N, C-alpha and C positions, 0 to 999 in steps of 0.2 A: 693695374695697369689699364691704358686704354688701348685698343686696337685698332688697327689702322683701315677698318672700314669708312669708306666714306661714300656723302652725296653734294651735290651740288644745287643749292638753291634756283629756282627756278620761278616762282612766284611768292607773295608776304602782301597778307591779309591781317594787318593787326597783328596779333598774337600768334596768328594761326601761317606756318608758312610751309609750302610744296615741295619737293623733291623731285630730281632725277636722276638716274644711274646710282640708286639706291636699293638692290633688288635683296644685300643681306641683313637689313635692320630685319629687327623684329618685334610684332605688337609690345606697345609697353614698355620698351626701352629706352633709357636717358641716354643725350643726345646732349654731344656740344657745338653750337649756333654760332658759324665768322669765325674772325679772329680774336672777339672778344670772350669766346667761349662762354654762350650766356647758354643758360638750362634748358635744357627744354627735353619733349617725350615723343614719341613715335604714338601719333590715334589713329592711324589710317595706312591704308597698305593697300596698292590693287599693284596690276601690273605693270605702269606708266609712273605712275605716281606713290612718292611716300607725304604722308600729310604729318606734323608736327608741331606739337604747342609748345610755345613759350616762355617759361617761367619770369620772364625780364621783358623788360624796354623794350621795341625792337626797333627804334628808332635809328637809322646810319644805317641798316642792312642793306644789302642790297644782292640782285639778280646774279648768280655765279659764286656767292659767296658759298666754302667748303663747311658741312657739316659733319661732324666726326659721332662714329658710334662707340655706346663703351661696353656692350656687351650684358651690361643687367638690368633689373627697372628701377625704378627711383623710389631709393633707398632710406632709410632713416639710421643714424649708427646710436646704438640700444647701449647705454654702459653705465658707468658713476658720474654725476655731475650733471646729469640730465635737469633737476630741482635746480631750486631757486633759479632757475635763467628764462631769458625772454628772446623768443624767437620768430623769425618771419617765417610766413606760409610751407618754406621747404627745408627746413631746421636752418636756417644759418645765424648762430646767435645776435641780437641786434647788436650787443655792447660792445663786440670786435668789430664789427663791421662800422660802429660807429667811427671808434677809433681810426680805423682804414680809411673811410670816407667820408665821416662827419656825418651832419643833420641828414643827408640824403642819403638813402642805397645806392651807391655806383652798381655798373654793368660790369659784370662778369667776375666778380667778386667770389675768388674761391676761400671759404674761411671754413675749418674744420667745426663739427657743429660742437665735439667738446674737447676741451684742453686737453692738449694728449703730450702737455711739458706735464703739468701735475701730478705728482705722486700718492698713490694713496695705497693709505694700510692694507693689506688683505690677509683675510686670514684663510688660504684652503682647505678646503672641506673636503676633498676627497685623498686617495691613497694609492698608491701603487698596484695596480692590480685588479681594482675593483669594476665591478662592472659597470656604467653608465649608460646613460640615454636620452635621447630630448628632454629638455629642460631639468635635466640633475644642476643642485648648486653644487657649483665647484670652489667659489669663493665668496666671502662676505666683506664687506666694508662699510663704515660709516660713511655714509654719502654727508647726510646731514644730523646736526640732534637730536631730531625726532624721527631720522628713518635707514634703514639697516636697508646696504644696497646687495642685493644676491645675483651675483652673477653666473649666468647656466648656461649649460651645453645649447647649440641650438637646433630648435626643435626639428630641423630636418635630420638630424641626423637618428638613426633606430637604435642600434645597442653596440658599445663601443668598450674594449678594454681601455683602461687609466695605464700608457707605459713609462707616464713620468709625472710629477708633479711638484710645483717650486714651494719651497719652504715657506713660511707664515713672512713679511716684508712686507716693505714698500716697492711699488711698482706703479708704471703707467699704465693707461687703456690697451698701450700698443705690445705691451710684456708679455711674451710668450709666460703664461703661467699652467698651463696641461697641455702635456701632449696626449693625445688617443690614438688605438688603432680601430679603426671602423671592420666592421663583418666581412667584408671584401678585400680586407689587408692593407689598405693602401691607410696613411698615418695623417690627422691633420692636428694644427696647433690653436688651441684657445686661450683666448687674451680676456680680459674683465671686459671689452665690450663685443656687441656683435652688428650686425648691419639685417635688417628685415623689410622686406619692399612693402611699400604702407599701402597698397591696396589690397593687400594680401592679409585678411583676418589668421592671427596667428592660433594653431590648432590647441585642442582642449581635449582630457578624455570623457566629460561628462558634462553636460548640460541641467544645472536645477532648477528645480520648479521654484518661483517666486516665494518666500515664506516667512522674511525678516523684513521691518523696514529701513529705512532709509530713516535714519529721526535727522531733523532739521532744527529743531527748534522753533519754528513755528506753528501753533497751533492751526490754524488755517489749512497746512499742509500735514503736519501730522497726523490729526484729528479726522478731518473733513472730506481731505481728498489725496491720502497718502500715497508715497511712490515706496517699490520695493527695493532691497538690495538688487542690482544688475536689473533693475527698471528703466522705463524709457515714460519720457513728460517730455511734452510743448506748451511753451509760456506763449502765446501769441496775446498781441496787443497793440494797437497806435503808439505813434509818435509821443513820448512824453505819460507811458502807463506807469512805466516802473520796472520794465522786463528784466534791465542791468543789473537796479538796485536789488531786486527780489534776487539774483542770481549770484548777488554777492553776498547775502544771506545769508542762502545755501552754502555757498562757498565757506562762510568763516565759520558756520555752527556748525553744520552737519559730521555724523560723523563719520563718514567717509576719511581714510587716511588719507591720499593722494586726492590733490585738485588739479584739472587739467581745464586750464580756462582758451577757450580759442575766440577770439577776438576777430570773428570773419565780414571784412566790409562794411564797417561799423564807421562813423566820425575819427577822425585821426583824435582830434580836440578829445575826443569823448574815452577812446583809445589809453592815449597819452594819462586820462585823470584816471583808467581803471590800473594804470601800471604802477602809478603815482599811491595809488593807496593800498593795494595790494603790498606794495613796499613799505607800508607804515603801518599794516593790519601784526596782532599781537594774536598768539593762533592760543583763543581762549583752553585747548587743552592741556598743552602745553610748557605757556608761557614765554615760548622760541617764537619768532619771527612768523606770520603765516605763510610767507614764500618758502620756508624750511620744508612744505611740505608740497608744493603750486611750482607748473609749468604755465608760464602764460607764452600761446601764439599770436603776436599779432598782425592780422596782416588786412592793412584794412584802405578803404575807400580807394585811395589816391596809388593803393601800391597796383603791380601788375593784377588785370580780371582772371589769368590761367593760374598763378598760385592761390589767390582766392581757393579757388575751386579745389586745389589740392591740399590745403592748410586742415582741413574736417579731415582727411585721412591722416594726415601726419598726427595729429591729437589722438587720433580714436590710436594706433599703432604704439604711441609713448602708454595712453591706459590700458592696452594688452600686455605689454611687457610689465609696467607694473603690478597687474592681477596677477602674470605667472609666478612672482614673486610672492603670493599669498596676501595682497593691500588689497582692498576694497577702494574703489577709483569713482570719484564723481567726475563726467567731464561735462562743460558749460558751451554751447556750441550759438554764442551770439554773432547773427542769428542766420538760419537756414535761409532765410527768404534770400537775405545778399547772397549765398551762397547758390541758391536757386537762378538769383540773376546773371551769376556768371557763367553755369550750364547753358545758360537762353544767349547771353552774348556770343559764346564759344562756337553754338549750334548755328546761331543765324549767320556766323563767319566763315561755316561749313558748308552750309546752301541748306541743308537739312528743311525737312518736311517742317516746321510750327505744328504746335496743338494747340490748346487752351490760352488763349494771355501771349502765343507766342513763346512756350517752353514748350522746350524740348518732348518729342514723345514718352519719352527715358526720364523723363521725370519722378514717374512714382517710384520705377525699382530702381535709381536713384538714393532715392529716401528710403526706399521699404531696409536695400544692402548697407544703408549707415548705424538706422537702426537697431538692422538684427544681431550687430557687432556687440552690444547690451549682452546680460546674461551674471549671474551669477555660476560659478565652472568650478566644476574639481580639474586642476591643472595636471600639466601632463606628470609632474614630478609628487603628486599625493596631495599637495597644499589645497584650501580656497580661495577663492579672490573672486573679486565681482565686477564688473563696466557697470555705472548706471549713467545714462546720458540723460541730458535736460537739455533741450534745445528752443532756443528762442525765436519764435515766428516773428514778423516784422510786417502786416497786412496792411497793403495803403488801406488809408482812410480807415482803419482797423473792420476792415471788411470780413469777417471771418469764412466766408464763400469763396474767395479766393482759391488757387489749384494749391498753390504753394499748404495752406492751411489745411484746405480739404482732404487734400492726399497727406498730408500727416498726420492728419484723424485716424488714418488706416491704421497704421502702423506703431501707436504710441498706446499704451494704457493708462496713461494721464493725460487730465487737459487741466489747466489751468490759465482760463479765459482772464486776460486782465478789461479791466472797464472803465473807459476815461473819465465818466462822472466822479466814479471814485477816488481815482488816482487828484481829482482836480480840487476835488474835498478834501482831501489828505487823509483820506482814508488810508494805511499799507499793512499787510499788501492790499494791493486794488485787485487782488480775483472775487470775478462775480460769481458768489458761490450758486445762481441759477442757470450757470451757461456751464459750468465747472463739474468734472466727474474724476475718480478713479474706478478703474475695474479690478484692484489689488486685494478692496477690501475683504472680500471671500476669502481672496489666499493669507492674508492679515491677519482672518480673523482669530486663528488660535495661536498664535505673538501675541495677540493684547489678551486674550486669555488668561497665560499663564503669564507674562509679566507686568502686566496693570492692574484688568480688573474684568472679571467674566462682564459685567455689566458696562463695559469700556464700547461695544457694536453697536448696543440697542442703545444707549445713550446718543451718541453721534447721530441714531436712523432717527431718535426723537429731533433731535436740533433741525436737522433737516429737513421733518415735517413740518415743526414750527416755522422756517425761513421761508417753503415751500406756501403755508396758508395769510402767512405776511403778505408775501405775493401776490395771491386772490384777493386779502380784502385790500388792500392799500387802491385798487383797479376799482373797488366800492368807492373808499375813499373820498379818490378823487372826483366822481362824480355828484357827489350826496352828502360829503365833507361825514368825520370821527362822530359826530353827537349822537346819530342815531343808530349806532352800532349797540348793539345789546353787549353785555358786561364782560360775558365770558371770552368776547371776539376784542373786547378793545384790553382785556388780561393779552389773549395770544400778542397783539399788537405792542403792546409794554414788553412784556416776552423778551420778545425776536427782535428789539431796540436793546435789549441785556446784554443778547449774545452777540446782537453786532458790535456794539461797542464794547464790550468787557472782554467779548471772547475771538471774537474775528479779526478784530481790529489790532496792531500791536505796535506799540514804539520801538524801532530800530537804536535810539539812542538811548535806551531805560536803562541801568544797568539790571534791574530784573524781570523786563521784560521783551528784551531783544530778543532772547533767548529762552526758552522755557521746558525743563523736563516733560515728557508724556506725563510721567505721574501724578504734577500739579495740574497738567492738561484734562483729565478726568476729574480730579476734585472740585476744579471749576468748575466743569459742566453738572458733576452730582451736585452742585452749590444751586446752580441756575436752576436746576430740575426739578430740588425741594422746594426753591421758593417758588416756581409754579406751581408745586403740586399742594402746598401750602395757599399760593393765594385764591387757587381754583378751588377748594375747599372754601372761604371762606365766600367767594361769591357767590356759589353753590347754597350757602345759608343766608345768604339773600343780602351782603354785605356790597355796597356800588364801588363802581372802581374806583371814583372821585376818594370815596374815602382811603381807600388804600395808598391811594399812591399821597395822600398826607402823609405818612414817614417816609423819611428818605431810604428806605432799607432796598430800594432798588436801584441806586444809585452808591452805596455801598457794595453793592453785590458787583457792580460796572467797576469800580477798585480795587477788587480783590488783583486783579494784576499788578497793581503796582505797589499794596499795601500788604501783602502776601509776600516773602521771601520764598526765590525758590526753594533753598533750606530749611523752610520751617514749614513743612506739609501739615502739624499739627493744629496750624492757627486755622486749619479750615474748620473743627470744630466750633471755634468761638461763633464763625458766621453760621454753622446750623444753629445755634443756640441764640442768636441774635432773631434770626426770621421763628425760630419758635416766641419769642417775645412779641415780635410786632403780631405773629395769628394770637398770640391772649390777650395782645393790648386793644387790636378792634375788638376780641369779643367783649372784653369788657365795658368799653366804650360806647358799644352799640346793641348793646345786649343779646 
């Protein structure tokens, strides 16, 4: 029900409007603006004026129009039917909007976020007399072939007793399935769905330290710069460096249970491509469509700027909801720079004091509040789940020293810096290994030791050392050429080339190379380092690099990524044997 608390518009400045005679409105309250009932949110209150940001186009509004309060904060509807859906920034399903208003979103459309007519077969998991609390699972429904949806008691309920529970059967999201009596004696009806304000993090019982990696199938991420489940990562890169493509690969191949992709302020044609591609992708784990465990939130650059600011929080709240069911969720925000630009535009219209490059002074705190909602958690119902946040950053001109990138670096523990020259050279992923880092390596080393091999972390460190040596040597090569280098340094350059082409570079369209198990990644590292060890021994014995390069062993090792199927790690023994043959042949030929 909407109460009748109203205010009158006195001033309009783009998506920001000012009201008088609205003393009872509350900060963060959702309001309906004008005759078309445009959705807005109260963002400022003083004695004389109330400030509202409107999430829809405000053209045609005029002073004197009425604004009606709802008494509730901007919220999302959480229940079965979220997955396989495409929403705008305030959780309105775009497919339903298209049926009502065509290609362009009409103003003031009141559309339910979830299908209220559809019946779901629900298995009720509580019984009369049972004591429940916030997070207790009350019903299970098969939301998609891949995901079981667990409807829960809202987190705001402390302890309560079930006084009635429906039998197993088919119910809409509005049908009452459980009735509880709270500690204060009041009774509350529960349905398959619940509402939650987007700006309030959902409560948890315990926050765990990072200890398990989010496996992505991308070698440069899993081995060199890993992210933990419940971790945070930034992907900064200029135009055309492959941010969206990298997020696609992570979304498709990572071992997260649920993917939430927020297209925040990106170009409409690019977002259309994302929507079409995701709809066609097959989930490699189940063989079902990838959309069966995916939610897309599309708020393109031509949509209202205020809704862009809200879209990030909408996606986060959906992610936390599925985390509360015990799922590992990965949220892709593409891109946080466009979100920061929305903050800047709204801040300018509010005539707030600008900080660096015109961004509001609270940019850093908003970014930190966003990334802080990630984590591996113990939920209120005792299950464990995680929300991993991977945010793309689009610095103008590829300048990593601009405010959004610099502030993001303060709050993420994984930095995957994309490089324009690598992208233009068709090196995918175009992550510059010299600029990137992961602070999760010490936390995850125990997992790698227990689940892959105790040499994994030391091999990774050796790879990074060789790549750093190559960078230092290339400075000399640029000045005086490679011919004057001693053979051991020539070998370093050659092995670094093998690492770059055979390990760091991946082919997203190759059946064996699009996604690689961590065990195979380790065996590839071992093989490359074994080649380095044998070649180094030959150079120590006085054999020149020119003789070593007569063999095709370096090219053969580069081709491992294609030639060894992911399912046949035993074939790596053949490569060790080939390296031994190479070593013996050079010794025999050259005495």
